[in-house]
C-alpha positions in Angstrom: 16.5 35.7 -31.8 18.2 36.2 -35.1 15.7 36.5 -38.0 15.5 37.6 -41.6 12.0 38.0 -42.8 11.3 38.3 -46.5 8.1 39.7 -47.9 6.6 41.2 -51.1 6.4 38.1 -53.2 3.3 37.2 -55.1 1.8 36.7 -58.6 2.7 39.1 -61.3 2.3 39.1 -65.1 5.3 39.0 -67.4 6.7 42.5 -67.7 5.5 43.5 -64.3 7.4 44.7 -61.2 7.7 43.7 -57.6 9.7 44.9 -54.7 10.9 42.3 -52.2 11.8 43.3 -48.6 14.0 41.6 -46.1 13.8 42.8 -42.5 16.6 41.8 -40.1 16.3 41.4 -36.4 18.5 40.1 -33.6 21.7 41.2 -35.2 23.3 44.2 -36.8 22.6 44.0 -40.5 24.8 47.0 -41.2 27.8 44.8 -40.4 27.2 42.5 -43.3 27.2 42.4 -47.0 23.8 41.1 -47.9 22.7 39.0 -50.8 19.6 37.7 -52.6 19.5 34.1 -53.8 16.6 32.3 -55.6 15.5 28.8 -56.2 13.2 27.9 -59.1 11.1 24.7 -58.9 13.3 21.7 -59.5 16.5 23.7 -59.7 19.4 24.6 -57.4 20.1 27.8 -55.7 21.1 30.7 -57.9 22.8 33.9 -56.7 20.9 37.0 -57.8 22.5 40.2 -56.3 24.7 41.4 -53.5 25.2 44.8 -51.8 28.0 45.8 -49.5 27.5 47.1 -45.9 26.8 50.7 -46.7 25.1 50.2 -50.1 27.8 51.8 -52.2 28.8 48.6 -54.0 26.3 46.5 -55.9 26.6 43.4 -58.1 24.0 41.3 -59.8 23.9 38.3 -62.0 23.8 38.5 -65.8 20.4 36.9 -65.8 18.9 39.9 -64.0 21.2 42.7 -65.1 19.3 45.8 -66.3 16.0 44.6 -64.7 16.8 44.1 -61.0 18.6 46.2 -58.5 19.3 45.8 -54.8 19.3 48.4 -52.0 19.3 48.6 -48.3 18.3 50.9 -45.5 20.4 50.2 -42.5 18.5 52.6 -40.3 15.5 50.2 -40.4 17.5 47.0 -40.9 15.9 46.4 -44.3 17.2 45.0 -47.6 15.3 45.4 -50.8 15.2 43.7 -54.2 13.6 45.8 -56.9 12.5 43.6 -59.8 11.3 45.1 -63.1 10.3 43.6 -66.4 9.8 40.2 -64.8 10.0 37.1 -66.9 8.5 33.7 -66.5 12.0 32.4 -65.8 12.3 34.7 -62.7 9.6 32.6 -60.9 11.3 31.2 -57.8 11.5 31.4 -54.1 13.7 34.4 -53.2 15.9 34.3 -50.1 17.9 37.0 -48.4 21.1 36.1 -46.6 24.1 37.6 -45.0 27.5 36.9 -46.7 30.2 36.8 -44.1 32.9 35.5 -46.4 32.1 37.5 -49.5 31.5 34.5 -51.7 28.6 36.1 -53.5 30.8 38.8 -54.9 32.1 35.9 -57.1 28.7 34.6 -57.8 28.8 32.0 -55.0 26.1 31.0 -52.6 26.8 31.9 -48.9 26.8 28.8 -46.7 23.7 28.2 -44.5 25.8 27.2 -41.6 27.9 30.3 -41.5 25.3 32.9 -42.3 21.8 34.0 -41.5 19.1 33.1 -44.0 15.5 34.0 -44.3 12.6 31.6 -45.0 12.0 32.9 -48.5 9.2 34.6 -50.4 7.5 33.1 -53.5 7.5 35.0 -56.8 5.2 33.7 -59.5 5.4 35.2 -63.0 2.5 34.1 -65.2 -0.2 35.5 -67.5 
């Protein structure tokens, strides 16, 4: 069974840090560029960051530049999102997904029908 399982979300104060993990199973994660996407309450999906298959090429949105970074460990089929200096506007459900067509390199959202998506992990930023 193909699965992407996110974890690491929770409640954090503004200025705090979190590390999200996404563990892949049932497919070879190293064959795909991987992306993080978030959805804040009442808003649409927003692309956050993308990493290529071997981790040598990264890209992130302007809204998280300088605060978030993405990494991966293909040996353990795990993708990470390192989030620092969190703001209230970062509160959202965070999803990891494969990006078969590379749309996220242009800031797009990978299709759900053509990619693997996790169920999401909630990040709450509040004092």
